[in-house]
C-alpha positions in Angstrom: 20.7 -4.2 -13.3 19.6 -0.8 -11.9 21.3 0.3 -8.7 20.5 3.0 -6.2 22.5 5.5 -8.3 21.1 4.6 -11.7 17.4 4.3 -11.1 15.3 6.2 -13.7 11.7 6.8 -12.8 10.7 7.0 -16.4 12.5 3.9 -17.5 12.2 1.3 -14.7 13.3 -2.3 -15.4 11.1 -4.6 -17.5 9.0 -7.0 -15.5 7.4 -9.3 -18.0 6.0 -12.4 -16.3 5.5 -10.8 -13.0 2.1 -10.6 -11.4 1.5 -7.6 -9.1 -1.7 -6.6 -7.1 -2.3 -2.9 -6.4 -5.0 -2.3 -3.9 -7.0 0.8 -4.6 -5.4 0.9 -8.1 -8.4 2.6 -9.6 -7.7 6.2 -8.4 -5.2 8.6 -7.0 -1.6 7.4 -6.3 -2.7 3.8 -6.7 -3.8 4.4 -10.2 -0.4 5.8 -11.1 1.4 3.0 -9.4 -0.6 0.6 -11.5 0.0 2.5 -14.7 3.7 2.7 -14.2 4.0 -1.0 -13.3 1.9 -1.9 -16.4 4.4 0.0 -18.6 7.1 -2.5 -17.5 5.2 -5.4 -19.0 4.0 -6.8 -15.7 0.5 -8.2 -15.3 -1.1 -5.7 -13.0 -4.3 -6.6 -11.0 -6.3 -3.7 -9.6 -8.0 -4.5 -6.3 -11.1 -2.2 -6.3 -14.3 -2.0 -4.4 -16.3 -0.4 -7.3 -16.5 -2.4 -10.6 -17.3 0.8 -12.5 -14.3 2.6 -11.2 -12.1 -0.5 -11.9 -13.4 -0.5 -15.5 -12.6 3.2 -15.9 -9.1 2.7 -14.5 -8.3 -0.4 -16.7 -9.4 1.5 -19.8 -7.3 4.6 -18.9 -4.2 2.4 -18.4 -4.7 0.6 -21.7 -5.1 4.0 -23.4 -1.7 5.1 -22.0 0.1 1.7 -22.2 -0.5 -0.2 -25.5 -0.7 -3.9 -24.8 -1.0 -3.4 -21.1 -1.7 -6.6 -19.1 -4.2 -5.2 -16.6 -7.3 -6.6 -15.0 -9.3 -6.0 -11.9 -10.8 -8.0 -8.9 -13.4 -6.9 -6.5 -11.7 -6.0 -3.1 -13.4 -4.4 -0.1 -10.9 -4.0 2.7 -13.6 -2.9 5.1 -15.2 -6.4 4.9 -12.8 -8.8 6.4 -15.0 -11.8 5.7 -14.7 -11.2 1.9 -10.9 -11.1 1.7 -10.3 -14.8 1.2 -12.6 -14.9 -1.8 -10.9 -11.8 -3.2 -7.5 -13.5 -2.9 -8.9 -16.6 -4.6 -10.4 -14.5 -7.4 -6.8 -13.5 -8.4 -6.7 -16.8 -10.2 -2.9 -16.9 -10.3 -0.4 -19.5 -9.0 1.9 -16.9 -7.6 2.1 -13.2 -6.7 5.4 -11.3 -7.2 4.3 -8.2 -5.3 1.4 -6.5 -3.7 1.2 -2.8 -3.1 -1.0 -2.0 -0.1 -2.2 1.3 -1.2 -6.0 1.5 -0.9 -7.4 3.6 2.0 -10.3 5.5 3.4 -9.9 9.1 4.5 -12.5 11.2 6.3 -12.0 15.0 6.9 -15.0 15.6 9.1 -17.0 13.8 11.9 -19.0 11.8 12.7 -17.0 8.7 13.4 -17.9 5.8 11.1 -17.4 2.0 11.4 -17.0 -0.9 9.1 -19.5 -3.7 9.0 -17.1 -5.5 11.4 -17.5 -2.8 13.9 -14.0 -1.2 13.5 -13.4 2.5 13.0 -13.5 3.0 9.3 -10.0 4.4 8.6 -8.2 2.1 11.0 -10.3 -0.9 9.9 -9.8 -0.3 6.2 -6.3 1.1 6.0 -4.6 -1.1 8.5 -6.8 -4.1 9.6 -8.0 -4.7 6.0 -4.4 -4.9 4.6 -3.2 -6.9 7.7 -5.9 -9.6 7.1 -5.5 -9.5 3.3 -1.8 -10.3 3.6 -2.7 -13.6 5.4 -4.6 -14.7 2.3 -2.0 -13.5 -0.1 1.0 -15.0 1.7 0.8 -18.5 0.1 0.8 -16.8 -3.4 3.7 -14.5 -2.4 5.7 -17.5 -1.0 5.2 -19.2 -4.4 7.2 -16.5 -6.2 11.0 -16.6 -6.2 11.4 -13.3 -4.2 8.1 -11.5 -3.7 7.6 -8.1 -2.0 4.9 -6.6 0.1 5.0 -2.9 -0.3 3.0 -0.9 2.2 2.1 2.7 1.3 2.2 4.9 4.3 1.9 8.6 4.6 4.0 11.6 5.5 1.1 12.5 7.8 2.1 9.6 10.0 5.5 11.2 10.8 4.0 13.5 13.3 1.6 10.9 14.8 1.9 8.4 17.6 -0.3 5.4 18.2 -2.6 5.2 21.2 -2.4 1.5 21.9 -5.3 1.8 24.4 -7.5 3.5 21.8 -6.6 2.2 18.4 -10.2 2.6 17.3 -10.5 6.2 18.3 -13.5 5.5 20.5 -12.7 8.0 23.2 -11.1 10.8 21.2 -12.0 10.9 17.5 -10.4 13.5 15.3 -10.6 12.6 11.6 -7.2 13.9 10.4 -5.4 12.5 13.4 -7.2 9.2 13.1 -6.2 9.0 9.4 -2.6 9.7 10.2 -2.6 7.1 12.9 -4.1 4.5 10.6 -1.3 5.1 8.1 1.2 4.9 10.9 -0.2 1.5 11.9 0.2 0.4 8.3 3.8 1.4 8.4 4.5 -0.3 11.7 2.8 -3.4 10.1 5.1 -3.3 7.1 8.3 -3.2 9.1 7.1 -5.8 11.7 6.1 -8.1 8.9 9.6 -8.0 7.5 11.1 -8.8 10.9 8.8 -11.8 11.2 9.5 -13.0 7.6 13.3 -12.8 8.3 12.9 -14.7 11.5 11.6 -17.8 9.6 13.8 -17.4 6.6 11.0 -16.5 4.1 11.8 -15.5 0.6 9.2 -12.7 0.8 10.3 -9.3 1.9 8.3 -6.3 3.2 9.1 -2.7 2.4 7.4 0.6 3.4 7.0 3.6 1.1 5.3 6.9 1.3 4.4 9.4 -1.4 5.4 12.7 0.3 3.1 15.5 -0.5 0.9 14.7 -3.5 -1.9 17.0 -4.8 -4.6 16.5 -7.4 -3.9 20.0 -8.8 -0.3 19.0 -9.7 -1.3 15.6 -11.2 -1.6 15.1 -14.9 -5.0 14.3 -16.3 -6.0 10.7 -16.9 -9.6 10.9 -18.0 -12.0 9.6 -16.8 -10.0 8.6 -13.7 -8.7 12.1 -13.0 -9.1 15.4 -14.9 -7.1 18.4 -13.9 -8.8 21.7 -14.5 -7.0 24.9 -15.4 -8.2 26.5 -12.2 -6.8 23.7 -10.1 -3.5 23.8 -11.9 -3.1 27.5 -11.4 -4.3 27.4 -7.8 -1.7 24.7 -6.8 1.2 25.8 -9.1 3.0 27.6 -6.2 2.9 24.5 -4.1 5.1 22.7 -6.7 8.1 24.1 -4.9 7.3 21.9 -1.9 5.1 19.1 -3.0 4.3 17.2 -6.2 1.6 15.4 -8.2 0.3 11.9 -7.6 2.1 10.5 -10.5 5.4 11.4 -8.7 3.9 10.2 -5.4 3.8 6.8 -7.0 7.5 6.6 -7.6 8.7 5.4 -4.2 6.2 2.4 -4.3 7.2 1.5 -7.9 10.8 1.5 -7.0 10.2 -0.5 -3.9 8.5 -3.1 -6.1 11.0 -3.3 -8.9 14.5 -2.1 -7.8 16.7 -5.2 -7.1 18.7 -3.0 -4.7 15.8 -2.6 -2.4 15.8 -4.7 0.8 13.2 -5.7 3.3 12.7 -3.5 6.2 13.5 -0.3 4.3 11.6 3.0 4.1 11.4 4.8 0.7 10.1 8.3 0.0 10.7 11.4 -2.1 14.2 12.8 -2.0 13.5 16.5 -1.1 12.6 16.8 2.6 10.5 13.7 2.2 7.9 15.7 0.3 8.8 15.8 -3.4 11.4 14.5 -5.9 12.9 11.3 -7.0 12.5 8.2 -4.8 15.2 7.4 -2.3 15.8 5.2 0.8 15.5 7.3 3.9 16.2 6.4 7.5 13.4 4.7 9.3 11.7 7.3 11.5 12.6 7.0 15.2 9.0 6.2 16.3 8.7 3.6 13.5 11.8 1.8 14.8 10.0 1.1 18.2 9.7 -2.7 18.0 7.7 -2.9 21.3 5.0 -0.7 19.8 5.0 -2.7 16.6 4.7 -6.0 18.5 1.8 -4.8 20.6 0.0 -3.4 17.5 0.5 -6.8 15.8 -1.0 -8.7 18.8 -4.0 -6.3 18.9 -4.5 -6.6 15.1 -4.4 -10.4 15.3 -7.0 -10.3 18.0 -9.2 -7.9 16.1 -9.0 -9.7 12.8 -8.8 -13.3 14.0 -5.8 -14.0 11.8 -2.1 -13.6 11.4 -0.3 -12.9 8.1 3.2 -14.0 9.2 4.5 -17.4 8.5 4.7 -19.5 11.6 6.3 -22.8 12.4 4.1 -23.2 15.5 0.6 -23.1 14.1 -1.5 -25.9 12.7 -2.8 -24.4 9.5 0.1 -24.8 7.0 2.3 -22.0 8.2 0.0 -19.0 7.5 -1.9 -18.6 10.7 -5.7 -18.5 10.9 -5.7 -20.4 14.2 -7.6 -18.6 17.0 -5.5 -15.8 18.5 
């Protein structure tokens, strides 16, 4: 079995029989996570908002991976009321892993909201995955040792949550709001593992981040992604510091497949957290703040009306949808 010293990103272990959901698997890093997992023989399900983009991604994966077991389900993380139906549409008895990768990013104002009235990036990136996990947890518990892998961002390293303004209502700055939404996701992934351990669950939760990943350093995967010569030349000098999205997928893929990975760990690129082979890195100091994580969890539960962690106290079968 592979260990921390023998992992080969180009030859990960086989995973036939496993069923893995990748949210946002139709584009960017999520596409490469899905492609690399499909190459192991796993059944990969792409959770996508756009059926057309899902079709393009599944076709691209099948072109690269002969015999790939890949399919798609419609998933809109910005619509909390739809997530139960999305989970049911997986049509599987168990789920061996989910990669929480999908996300919204905005570079410019104005501030936007989901249909549920949440700031778009926080509502999609964090609250959507928080609520989705509640619906997936019975399927994850049905697997022998399932993993929840939450894809954070290096941008979150310099951010701190404002627990009094999680929705960026009073001070909206798009890039900062994005970084904070990813930080919230990472807090969620670590807090989820603490809660799973507390009840002796067989499910574990791991956090990963891709480092610096640029389109111009990413190999073409038409029609999902086509790298132009101009883009390649323009970003070539950046390859000393960052990498393409295919390499940005490596930490999440390892977090799913490597038997040496443990719940509560953080995985990212080896070189300064920005590029290179995947490795376990120390949990960032501000991510280790369990008080912040607990307060974020309570706020997320109130905002979504659900709780993804198993509980021995609730009245709904252990996966709480009781009123907060």
